[in-house]
C-alpha positions as CSV (number, residue, x, y, z in Angstrom):
1,M,-15.7,25.9,48.2
2,T,-13.3,25.3,45.3
3,Q,-14.3,23.2,42.3
4,T,-11.8,20.9,40.8
5,T,-11.8,20.1,37.1
6,G,-10.7,16.7,35.9
7,F,-8.0,16.1,33.3
8,R,-9.5,16.4,29.8
9,L,-7.9,15.9,26.5
10,S,-8.7,18.2,23.6
11,R,-9.9,16.7,20.2
12,W,-6.4,17.5,18.7
13,Q,-4.7,15.7,21.5
14,V,-6.9,12.6,21.1
15,Y,-6.1,12.5,17.4
16,A,-2.4,13.0,18.2
17,L,-2.4,10.0,20.6
18,L,-4.1,7.9,18.0
19,F,-1.4,8.7,15.4
20,V,1.3,8.0,18.0
21,L,-0.2,4.5,18.6
22,L,-0.5,4.0,14.8
23,G,3.2,4.9,14.3
24,L,4.3,2.5,17.1
25,F,2.1,-0.2,15.5
26,L,3.8,0.3,12.1
27,I,7.2,0.0,13.7
28,A,6.3,-3.1,15.6
29,A,4.7,-4.7,12.5
30,A,7.7,-3.9,10.4
31,Q,10.1,-5.5,12.9
32,L,8.0,-8.6,13.5
33,R,6.3,-9.3,10.2
34,I,8.5,-8.0,7.4
35,D,11.7,-9.7,6.4
36,P,14.7,-7.4,6.4
37,D,15.6,-8.4,2.8
38,T,12.2,-7.8,1.4
39,V,11.9,-4.9,-1.2
40,S,8.8,-2.9,-2.0
41,T,8.4,-1.1,-5.3
42,L,6.5,2.2,-5.2
43,G,5.3,3.8,-8.5
44,F,5.1,7.5,-9.0
45,E,3.8,7.6,-12.6
46,K,6.1,9.8,-14.7
47,L,8.5,10.2,-11.8
48,G,9.4,6.5,-12.2
49,R,9.4,3.6,-9.8
50,R,11.5,3.3,-6.6
51,K,12.6,0.1,-4.9
52,V,12.9,0.6,-1.2
53,P,13.8,-1.8,1.7
54,A,10.3,-2.6,3.1
55,Q,11.3,-3.1,6.8
56,L,13.4,0.0,7.1
57,T,11.0,2.2,5.1
58,V,8.0,1.2,7.2
59,S,9.9,1.6,10.4
60,A,11.0,5.1,9.4
61,L,7.6,6.2,8.3
62,G,6.1,4.8,11.5
63,A,8.6,6.7,13.5
64,A,7.8,9.9,11.6
65,C,4.1,9.3,12.2
66,A,4.6,8.9,15.9
67,A,6.9,11.9,16.1
68,L,4.4,14.1,14.3
69,G,1.7,12.8,16.7
70,V,3.9,13.9,19.7
71,A,4.5,17.3,18.1
72,T,0.7,17.7,17.6
73,Y,0.1,16.9,21.2
74,V,2.6,19.4,22.4
75,M,2.1,22.3,19.9
76,K,-0.6,24.9,20.4
77,A,-0.9,25.9,16.7
78,G,-0.6,24.1,13.4
79,Q,-2.1,20.9,14.6
80,G,-4.0,20.3,11.4
81,V,-1.0,20.5,9.2
82,L,1.0,18.2,11.6
83,L,-1.8,15.6,11.6
84,L,-2.1,15.8,7.8
85,L,1.6,15.0,7.5
86,A,1.2,12.2,10.1
87,F,-1.7,10.8,8.1
88,F,0.4,10.7,4.9
89,A,3.3,9.1,6.7
90,A,1.1,6.4,8.1
91,L,-0.6,5.9,4.7
92,L,2.7,5.6,2.9
93,G,4.0,3.2,5.5
94,L,0.9,1.0,5.2
95,L,1.1,0.9,1.4
96,T,4.8,0.1,1.6
97,A,4.1,-2.8,4.0
98,L,1.3,-4.1,1.8
99,A,3.5,-3.9,-1.3
100,Q,6.4,-5.9,0.2
101,G,7.7,-8.2,-2.5
102,A,5.4,-6.5,-5.0
103,S,4.6,-3.2,-6.6
104,I,2.0,-0.5,-5.9
105,D,1.3,2.6,-8.0
106,L,0.7,5.5,-5.6
107,V,-0.4,8.0,-8.2
108,G,-2.8,5.4,-9.7
109,M,-4.2,4.8,-6.2
110,L,-4.9,8.5,-5.8
111,A,-6.6,8.7,-9.2
112,S,-8.8,5.7,-8.3
113,S,-9.7,7.3,-5.0
114,L,-11.0,10.4,-6.9
115,R,-12.9,8.3,-9.3
116,M,-14.4,6.1,-6.5
117,S,-15.3,9.2,-4.5
118,T,-17.4,10.7,-7.3
119,P,-20.9,9.3,-6.5
120,I,-20.3,9.8,-2.8
121,A,-19.3,13.5,-3.3
122,L,-22.3,14.0,-5.6
123,G,-24.6,12.4,-3.1
124,A,-23.1,14.6,-0.3
125,L,-23.7,17.7,-2.4
126,A,-27.3,16.7,-2.9
127,G,-27.7,16.2,0.8
128,I,-26.2,19.6,1.6
129,L,-28.6,21.3,-0.8
130,C,-31.5,19.7,0.9
131,E,-30.4,20.1,4.5
132,R,-29.3,23.7,4.0
133,A,-32.9,24.4,3.0
134,G,-34.3,22.6,6.0
135,V,-35.3,19.2,4.4
136,V,-33.7,16.0,5.6
137,N,-33.1,13.7,2.7
138,I,-32.2,10.1,3.4
139,A,-33.6,9.1,0.0
140,I,-30.3,9.9,-1.8
141,E,-29.6,6.1,-2.1
142,G,-33.0,5.5,-3.7
143,M,-32.6,8.4,-6.1
144,M,-29.2,7.1,-7.2
145,L,-30.4,3.6,-7.7
146,A,-33.5,4.5,-9.7
147,A,-31.5,6.9,-11.8
148,A,-28.9,4.2,-12.5
149,A,-31.6,1.9,-13.7
150,F,-33.7,4.3,-15.8
151,G,-30.7,6.1,-17.2
152,F,-29.3,2.7,-18.4
153,G,-32.7,1.9,-19.9
154,A,-32.9,5.2,-21.7
155,N,-29.4,4.6,-23.1
156,L,-30.5,1.2,-24.5
157,F,-33.7,2.6,-26.0
158,F,-32.1,5.7,-27.6
159,E,-28.6,4.2,-28.1
160,N,-27.1,7.3,-26.7
161,L,-25.2,7.5,-23.5
162,W,-25.8,11.3,-23.0
163,I,-29.5,10.8,-23.3
164,G,-29.1,8.2,-20.6
165,V,-27.3,10.7,-18.3
166,L,-30.1,13.2,-18.9
167,A,-32.8,10.6,-18.2
168,A,-31.0,9.6,-15.0
169,M,-30.9,13.2,-13.8
170,L,-34.6,13.6,-14.7
171,V,-35.6,10.5,-12.7
172,G,-33.6,11.7,-9.7
173,G,-35.3,15.1,-10.0
174,L,-38.8,13.4,-10.2
175,M,-38.1,11.3,-7.1
176,A,-36.8,14.3,-5.3
177,A,-40.0,16.2,-6.3
178,L,-42.1,13.4,-4.8
179,H,-40.0,13.7,-1.6
180,A,-40.5,17.5,-1.6
181,V,-44.3,17.3,-2.1
182,M,-44.6,14.8,0.7
183,S,-42.3,16.6,3.1
184,I,-43.1,20.3,2.3
185,R,-46.7,20.3,1.1
186,F,-48.2,17.5,3.2
187,K,-45.6,17.7,6.1
188,T,-45.0,14.0,6.1
189,D,-42.2,12.9,8.5
190,Q,-39.1,13.4,6.3
191,I,-37.4,10.2,7.5
192,I,-40.5,8.1,6.6
193,S,-40.8,9.8,3.2
194,G,-37.1,9.1,2.4
195,T,-37.4,5.5,3.5
196,A,-40.5,5.0,1.4
197,I,-38.6,6.4,-1.7
198,N,-35.7,4.1,-1.0
199,I,-38.0,1.1,-0.9
200,L,-39.8,2.3,-4.0
201,A,-36.5,2.6,-5.9
202,V,-35.5,-0.9,-5.0
203,G,-38.8,-2.3,-6.3
204,A,-39.0,-0.1,-9.5
205,S,-35.4,-0.7,-10.5
206,G,-35.6,-4.4,-9.9
207,F,-38.8,-4.7,-11.9
208,L,-37.2,-2.7,-14.8
209,R,-34.2,-4.9,-14.9
210,R,-36.1,-8.2,-14.9
211,A,-38.8,-7.0,-17.3
212,Y,-36.7,-5.0,-19.9
213,L,-33.0,-5.0,-19.1
214,V,-32.3,-8.7,-18.4
215,Q,-31.3,-9.4,-22.0
216,A,-28.8,-6.5,-21.9
217,Y,-27.2,-7.6,-18.7
218,F,-23.8,-6.3,-19.9
219,V,-23.3,-3.9,-22.7
220,G,-19.9,-2.5,-22.0
221,K,-20.5,1.0,-23.4
222,T,-19.4,3.7,-21.0
223,L,-18.8,7.4,-21.2
224,P,-15.3,8.0,-22.7
225,S,-12.3,9.2,-20.8
226,I,-11.4,12.8,-21.6
227,R,-7.9,14.1,-21.4
228,I,-7.6,17.9,-21.0
229,P,-4.8,19.2,-23.3
230,L,-1.6,20.3,-21.6
231,L,-3.0,19.8,-18.1
232,S,-3.2,16.1,-18.6
233,E,0.6,15.9,-19.2
234,V,1.5,17.5,-15.8
235,P,3.2,14.8,-13.7
236,V,1.0,13.3,-10.9
237,L,-1.7,16.1,-11.0
238,G,-2.4,15.4,-14.6
239,T,-3.1,11.7,-14.0
240,I,-5.2,12.4,-10.9
241,F,-7.4,15.3,-12.1
242,F,-7.2,15.7,-15.9
243,R,-7.6,12.2,-17.3
244,N,-11.0,11.3,-16.2
245,Q,-14.5,10.6,-17.5
246,P,-17.1,13.3,-17.8
247,I,-19.1,12.8,-14.6
248,V,-15.9,13.1,-12.5
249,Y,-15.3,16.5,-14.1
250,M,-18.9,17.5,-13.5
251,M,-18.5,16.6,-9.9
252,L,-15.5,18.9,-9.5
253,I,-17.3,21.7,-11.3
254,L,-20.4,21.3,-9.2
255,L,-18.3,21.3,-6.1
256,A,-16.9,24.7,-6.8
257,V,-20.2,26.1,-8.2
258,L,-22.3,25.0,-5.2
259,H,-19.8,26.3,-2.7
260,I,-19.9,29.7,-4.4
261,I,-23.7,29.7,-4.6
262,L,-24.3,28.7,-1.0
263,F,-21.9,31.1,0.6
264,Y,-21.4,34.0,-1.8
265,T,-24.7,34.6,-3.5
266,P,-28.1,36.0,-2.4
267,W,-29.7,32.7,-3.3
268,G,-27.4,30.8,-1.0
269,L,-28.1,33.3,1.8
270,R,-31.8,32.8,1.4
271,T,-31.4,29.0,1.3
272,R,-29.4,29.0,4.6
273,A,-31.9,31.4,6.1
274,V,-34.8,29.1,5.2
275,G,-33.0,26.1,6.6
276,E,-31.9,27.8,9.9
277,H,-34.9,30.0,10.7
278,P,-37.8,29.6,8.2
279,L,-40.2,32.0,10.2
280,A,-37.6,34.8,10.1
281,A,-37.0,34.2,6.4
282,D,-40.7,34.4,5.8
283,T,-41.1,37.7,7.6
284,V,-38.5,39.3,5.2
285,G,-40.3,38.2,2.1
286,I,-38.5,34.9,1.2
287,N,-40.8,32.3,-0.2
288,V,-39.9,29.4,2.0
289,F,-41.8,26.7,0.2
290,R,-40.5,27.7,-3.3
291,T,-36.9,27.8,-2.0
292,R,-37.2,24.4,-0.5
293,Y,-38.8,22.9,-3.6
294,I,-36.1,24.3,-5.9
295,N,-33.2,23.1,-3.7
296,V,-34.7,19.6,-3.1
297,I,-35.4,19.0,-6.9
298,A,-32.0,20.3,-7.8
299,A,-30.5,18.0,-5.3
300,G,-32.4,15.1,-6.9
301,C,-30.9,15.9,-10.3
302,I,-27.4,15.8,-8.7
303,A,-28.2,12.5,-7.1
304,G,-29.4,11.3,-10.5
305,L,-26.0,12.2,-12.0
306,A,-24.4,10.1,-9.3
307,G,-26.6,7.2,-10.3
308,A,-25.6,7.6,-13.9
309,W,-21.9,7.2,-12.7
310,F,-22.7,3.6,-11.8
311,S,-24.4,2.3,-14.9
312,L,-23.2,4.6,-17.6
313,E,-19.6,5.6,-16.6
314,T,-18.3,2.6,-14.7
315,V,-19.7,-0.7,-15.8
316,G,-22.0,-0.2,-18.8
317,S,-24.8,-2.3,-17.3
318,F,-27.3,-2.3,-14.4
319,E,-27.6,-4.7,-11.5
320,D,-29.9,-4.8,-8.6
321,L,-28.7,-2.7,-5.7
322,M,-25.6,-1.7,-7.6
323,T,-25.3,1.6,-5.7
324,G,-24.2,-0.6,-2.7
325,G,-25.1,1.9,0.0
326,K,-23.1,4.8,-1.4
327,G,-26.0,7.1,-0.8
328,F,-25.9,6.5,2.9
329,I,-22.1,6.9,2.9
330,A,-22.7,10.2,1.1
331,L,-24.8,11.3,4.1
332,A,-21.9,10.4,6.4
333,A,-19.5,12.4,4.2
334,M,-21.9,15.3,4.4
335,I,-21.9,15.2,8.2
336,F,-18.2,14.7,8.3
337,G,-17.8,17.8,6.2
338,N,-20.0,19.9,8.5
339,W,-22.6,20.5,5.8
340,N,-20.0,22.3,3.7
341,P,-19.2,21.2,0.1
342,I,-15.5,21.4,0.5
343,G,-15.5,19.4,3.7
344,A,-17.9,16.9,2.3
345,F,-15.6,16.4,-0.7
346,V,-12.7,15.7,1.7
347,G,-14.9,13.1,3.5
348,A,-15.9,11.6,0.1
349,L,-12.2,11.3,-0.8
350,L,-11.6,9.5,2.4
351,F,-14.3,6.9,1.7
352,G,-13.2,6.7,-2.0
353,F,-9.6,6.0,-0.9
354,A,-10.8,3.2,1.4
355,D,-12.8,1.7,-1.5
356,A,-9.8,1.9,-3.9
357,L,-7.6,0.5,-1.2
358,Q,-9.7,-2.6,-0.6
359,I,-9.7,-3.3,-4.4
360,K,-5.9,-3.0,-4.4
361,L,-5.6,-5.2,-1.4
362,Q,-7.5,-7.9,-3.2
363,I,-5.2,-7.6,-6.3
364,L,-2.2,-7.9,-4.0
365,N,-3.6,-11.1,-2.6
366,V,-3.5,-9.9,1.0
367,P,-4.2,-13.0,3.2
368,L,-7.6,-11.7,4.4
369,P,-11.1,-12.8,3.3
370,Y,-12.4,-10.5,0.6
371,Q,-15.5,-9.8,2.7
372,F,-13.4,-8.2,5.4
373,L,-11.5,-6.2,2.8
374,G,-14.8,-5.0,1.4
375,M,-15.7,-3.6,4.8
376,A,-12.8,-1.0,4.6
377,P,-14.9,2.0,3.5
378,Y,-17.5,1.3,6.2
379,I,-14.8,0.9,9.0
């Protein structure tokens, strides 16, 4: 008896078809919704601004996106590169369409994407440290929120932003230590422990704001922007990477350091062994509990740094629930990146770009309710 197998598309082919449809949509939208005489202005920082015919440019980029999708479907190798090119073609086409009759700074958008991705990337790194050690941590949101509140409070008390950053990291570490004790020592369900910490953070931060911070609702002092000599003058890359505030630089450094630690050091090997097979790790002399404690508390400090980004580097104040679910998006970025720091960073950039895009769409007065534009990162 012969067994027949049904027709099945590979993951790459599914992505390819999606980009083909996206390219065709851009072509149709350009022909039906954009006036042939409309001009879009695209800014490239030091490379200058370029005025392009909106309808023709969007149509051409849509055709390129569709063609690259077809090539991805047919080719047996290099699909990732082709899809990346298709993504950038579709993205540029979308931005050109949105900027019809107006101007959009592409380099500025990328710089904003990196900045907006910072707390998500830091939260994802915190999640990776915990889960690689075998501890599920859904309390990243609560750690970030509490750190934002108490870091801002320490800044007001000591009148020093850096003391506020250190306090935020300390608070994140303390809440992570609570999660570690509950999960590791008392073997509490890790999801319940994380949920409890999230609820605790909402109450504690709200009480702190109403009791002590309400008179300092807006201070305006934030960490200064730092330009790295020479590198900051490089076109495009200098604006994106080397003209940022301190926590953005810390995130990029932590990204490289944690990747090296996890995959190229004995400590990283022990951490992964503890997370994947704790009994086997214990038989070769690895202290499973100590390894988990250290990783979870270190992750809390990183989440605290992400919290400091909100109150001390971005707005210079604290508001209730100001983290806005970024801790949960960080968990999504972690899963998207397959529990790898580099992959999680790419996922965080994707969410950061969506966040920067919805802000830019509101500035361009796109005729959609701002509530729908605010949904862009979650979609």
